[in-house]
N, C-alpha and C positions, 0 to 999 in steps of 0.2 A: 329653309336663307328663302330670303327677298329675294329679286332677282330682276332688274332691269332690263331691259331690251329697246333696242335704238330703234327704232324707224316705224312705219306706219303703214305697210303694205303687204298685196299679198303672202311674200316671201316670211314677213312678220309673223304673219296672220297663223302660218303653218310651224313658225317655229316658236312660237307661244304655244300654240295644242301641244306639238307634242313636249314641252319641256313639261308642260304641265301638269302629265301622263307622272312625273316625276316625284316618287315616295321625299325627297330631297324637299323641295319644293313648296316656301310655305305662301307664298305671296310673288304678284307680276305687277312691274309696272313699266304701262307700252308709252316711250315717248315718241311721236304723240300716241302713237294709234289711229283708232279709227271706229265709227260708229259697230264696226261690224266685229273686229279684236274687243269692245266694250262689256262684253257678254263672257270676255275668257281671259279679263287681266283689268287692274285699274290704269284709263289712260289720263296720260299728264298732257298736257295745251304746251308742249316746249318742243320745237324742231328739231329734226333729227340735226342739220345744223348749226344749231345754235348755239357751241359748245358748251360756253360760259354757263346757261343756264341748266347744262345736262348736268357738270361740273356742282356746280354747286347746288343742283337737288340731291345729287348722289352723297355728297357732304351732310344735309343736312336730316337723308332721308336713311331709315334703315338700309340699307343697298347691299348688301354682300354679295355681290357677282354682278356682270353687267356685260350683256350679249351684244357688241355694237355689229347692227346686218346690213345698214345700206352704205355703197362704198366712199358718199362721198366725207361724211365723218374721217371713216376709215381712214381717209385720202392724207383729208385736215389730221393729224392728230391725236383724234377724241381718246384713242386707248391709251398714247403715254399720258394725258392728260388726267385719264380717273388711277392709273399705277402708279401715277406720281403722289396721290391721296391717298393710294393703300388699297385699291377697289382691283379683285382679279378682275379681269376681259376675257372673253372670247372673239378675237380676232385679233391681225398684227397689228403691228406697233406702225409708225408712219414710212419707217425703213422700209418694211419690207410692203407696206402697200403698193411704194411705187410703181410695183409688177403691172398692178392695172392702171396708175393716176395717170406711167407716161410708156404709149407705146412706144416710143424709140426706145428709152431703155431698156425694156422686157422685148425688144427683137434684134436689140447688143448683145443681151446677157445668153439670149439664145443663138448670132451668131459666134460670142467668145466660148461658149463650153458644150459646144454642136449637138444642139438639142435642134431637131430637123425641124422648119418650116421655109415658110413661100420668101424667097428669093426677096426686097426689100432696097431702098434710099430714105434717107432721111433727107428735110430742108427745110435752112430758114430763112432762105430768099427764097419769093416767089418768081420772081425771076429763070432762078435756077431751076427750081420745079418744075415751069412753063417747058423750060424748053427741055428736060429732063422727060414731059409724056408727049413730047412731039417725036420722041425717035423710039421712044418705048413701045414692047409687045401689047396689044391689046387685046381682048377687054382687060383693067388693070382695077386697084382700087388702091382708094383714095382716103385718110386715118387721116383724122385729126389727131394730135399726138395724146391731150388730156381730156379725162370726164366729159361726154356731151348729152349725159341720159339715154346712150347707147345709140343716137341718131351721127355719131361721127364717124361713120363708118358710111362709106360711098363705089359702091362697084360702076364701075364705069366700062355702057359695053366699047364707047366708042373714043376715040383721039379725044373728040374736040365734046364730050361728057367730061372729059379724065380736066380739060382744059376748063372750063365754068365749075368743075368742083375741089380745084385749086384757088382759081377766082373768089368761088364765096366762102371759101375755110381761110383764106391770108387774108384778103383784101378785104372782101363784105365783112369779117370775120361771123361770122352768121354762129359761128361754137364757140365766140368769145376768144379768149388767150388760148382756150384749149384751140384751138387752130393757128395757133402762131407758129407751132411747128408741125409738116404734115409730113408721117410716111407714107408710101406711095409703093406698093410689091405689088407679085406678083398673083395673076389670077389662077386657086384651083381649085378644082375638078373634083367632084367626089359625096359622099353622102356625107353629112355633119353631124357629130358625134358629141356629148357634155359629158364630162364625169367632173364629177365635184369630189374632193376628200381631205379629210381631216389629216392633219397635219400640225404636228409640235416642232418642227425643226431637226427632231430623231428619227421619228418615223413617220412615214406615210400610210395612208391603208385608203382605197379608193372605195369611195363609194358607188351605188349601183349604178351605170351607165343612163342617159335617154336623150330625149332625142325631140327638141325646143319648132313651135313650129309661126315664123316672122312676120312671116307677110299678115295683111289685113284682112285679106280676102279667099274664098275657096281657092283652089287650085295654084294656089303660091302668088295669087294675084296681091294687085294692092302693093300699100304704102309698108314700108317696114314700121314692127310695134317692137315692145318689149315682149313683144310675145303673147301669142295666144290660144297659146295649148304644148299641152305635151306628153311625153308617153316613156317610161319606164319598163323593162329593160333595152335598151334600142339597140334593135338584132344587126345590125351590121356593126357592134363592139362583140364582134365574133373572141373567141382562146385565144383567138392566133394575134385577134392585134393588140388587143389587155394586157398580151405579156410585151410586146413588141412596147407599149407604150408605158408600162410597168419597166421597161429597162432603158427605153433609151430617152423619154421624155418626162416620167412620172420624178426620180428619184434621180435623173441628171439639175431635175431644173430646183428641187430640194437641198439637194448641193451647190450646188455653183449658189444660190441665194443667199448661205453658210459660207461658205467663200468669199462672196462680198459685202461680211459683214451687214447681212439684213437679213435673218435670218427668223424664216417665217412660223407662225401660228395661229391658228383659224384654221379656215375652210379658205381651199386653194381650190379654185375652179380652172378647170381646162376645156378650151373649148376647140374644137380638132375637127381635120378634115381627115379622111380615109379616102386616099392618092394612089391612086398603081404604083405610088411608091413606095408606099406606109402612110400612115399615121404622120402626121405635120398638125403642129399646134398654131392655130389660128391666135388665138385671144387667151388669155388671163386675166381672170377675174379675181377678186381679194376678197371674195364675199361667196354665199350661198347665190346658185341666181335664181333667178323670178321669170318664169313659173315653173323653174326646175326643181326648186323644192318643196312642189307643192306635190311632186310624184316622188321623186327620192325617199322623203321625213315617210309620207305614211307606208313607205316599205320597209322602214326603218324598225327590228325588231326592238332592240337593245333599248338602255335608257339614254336617250339624247343629251341629257343634263348630266350624269353619270360620263360621257365623253366630253362632252366638253370643259368638267373639271380636271379631266387628266392630263386634256390637251395642254389647259393652262398651265397645269402644274408641271409640264414636260413628261408625263408617266405616262404619254398616248400605249406603250407597247402593253402595257397592263389593265387595257380598259379590254370593255366586252363590249362587241361592236358587230351586230349582225343582222341582216337583210334577208326578207321572204324570198329568196333564191328561185324560190319555184312559183312564183306567183308578179302579176304585172300589176300595173295604174297607170291611171287616164286621166289627166287634166281637162280640160276645158274651160275657156274664159269666156266670162257676157262680159261684151263693151256697150257704151255709148256711142251709137253711129255717127262720124265724124271721126273719131277717134283713129288714126294719132294727129290728128289736125286737130281743128275747133267744134266742140261737141256740149251739149246743153247738161246743167247738175240738178239737182231738186230734183229727181221724178223719183217716185214712190217705191216701194221695193219689195217683190211677193215673195216672200221664201219660204218655203214649207217648213214645218217644225221635222218631218218624217223622212227627210234628204239623206244623202252619204256626206260628208264633207266637204262642207263651203266655210270655203277661206275668203276674204272680203277684203280687196285693195284698194276702194271709192269709196265709200259711205258715212254717209253723216246719220248719227242718231238724234233724234227733236225727243222731244222733252214726254213728248211719250210711249220716248220707249221704242217707235216704229222707228225702221231705215229709209232716207232718200239716195239718190244716188249721188256720188262730189266728187266724179273720178273719169278718166276714158274709159281705163280699165276697171270695170266693180264687184267683180266676182269672178271664182273659180271651183271647177267642182269636180273632186273626187271622188273616184273607186277604186278601189281592189278588185283581181279577179281572179281565178285559176291562171286564165292564161288571157293574148290581151285582147281578143274579139272582146271577149265578155265583159272584161275590165273597160273599153271603149263602149260596146253595148248599157249596159248602167250607169257610167256617166252621163251619157248622151239621153237616157230616160229622164236624170234627178234634172238636166237645166230644161228640158221639155216644158217641169214643173214651173219653172220660173220665170218674171216676164216683170218689165216695167218698160214703158213707154221708152219707144227710139234702142231699146236693147237688140243686139247683133252677138249671133256667135259663126264661128265655121264651123259647118256642115262635116269635112274629111278630116279631121284631129284622127291620126294614125294612119290614117290608108297610104304613107308612103312605103312605113314598119311594119302593115300589115304585106302588102305588093313582096316586100321583102322575106317577108318570110314564108307565103306562098313561092317566093321563087329558090328558096333553099330546098323544098321538101322534092 
């Protein structure tokens, strides 16, 4: 089969590398892809948000199946458009993708169906929002309702910071229309856990858990980023926590979406916090996380593309879904100095051929075949190991062999997880 994968980052490279292993896949188109993805798929220079051009490409080329990976085209309804042309897709339709596209919707869904989450209030009027933060408990979390490239969530330690956050979103429109509505919620404490899941709306199968590292600098310092590294499995996701999540969060969410007439098909991401009162939902995503996909998919032992076909057909219950439960994985992200702020581009990349798995997120391929940096997050190196210490050691041994001017990476990916494992001993 000929497969079209929408997107051009490290997550898409991880998906492409995995589905490329399937005997059912003959050819992969990546729209737009990137310089590193070009080594594993045919890249087509059509942006992930150019929906008419994507649909036209699918109609005029032998595309048998589409994987829509990023949030924006999912929320915009690309799956609906492709399905209308008879092209089966992995990914939710527009009505279901709202679970990520609107934080107000997802919070209201959880309240309506008793799914554990932080207490919250939603505002469309800035004066009312300001009046609320004048009296609410702090710290508090202020969220832009819509998509904001992962930057629309502000943790405010003080009342003054909360007031400034509301002003930034609603008056200054720093996140455009995404901030026209804000959700203000209580600050939860506890370790964070990410759990991706396959679901066809009838069956839900959680994948192996993971831990993201959002801050740019060691010791969880610096600005929030799209993710500087991940490990899997997450030691805080104990069997007891997993059981509670499945009973109180995962299945209730799937059923709630069905009852709302928004049946979800694809990858449903649960961002969780393990609080003293049990696991609670911080956020939902309507797709694979980035860089969570870069540690979860390497631990998948079965055929990802076959699973995607089952999800699209509504037969996930019949799929073979197996993970390497007795192994671990670590992904370390290499970024350009200045990220997540302003940064330079065009730096030549030196990547030895004998490394583990390298997922390219932001790179351009030159005419001579060489790669140059073309983004904030440039690449991620993932290694599997018999346990987490081995996976971390191998990933750092690999990334130390890679260099480009102004390149940097965190030196402490996985250290919190190792500390948690020691506490268990």
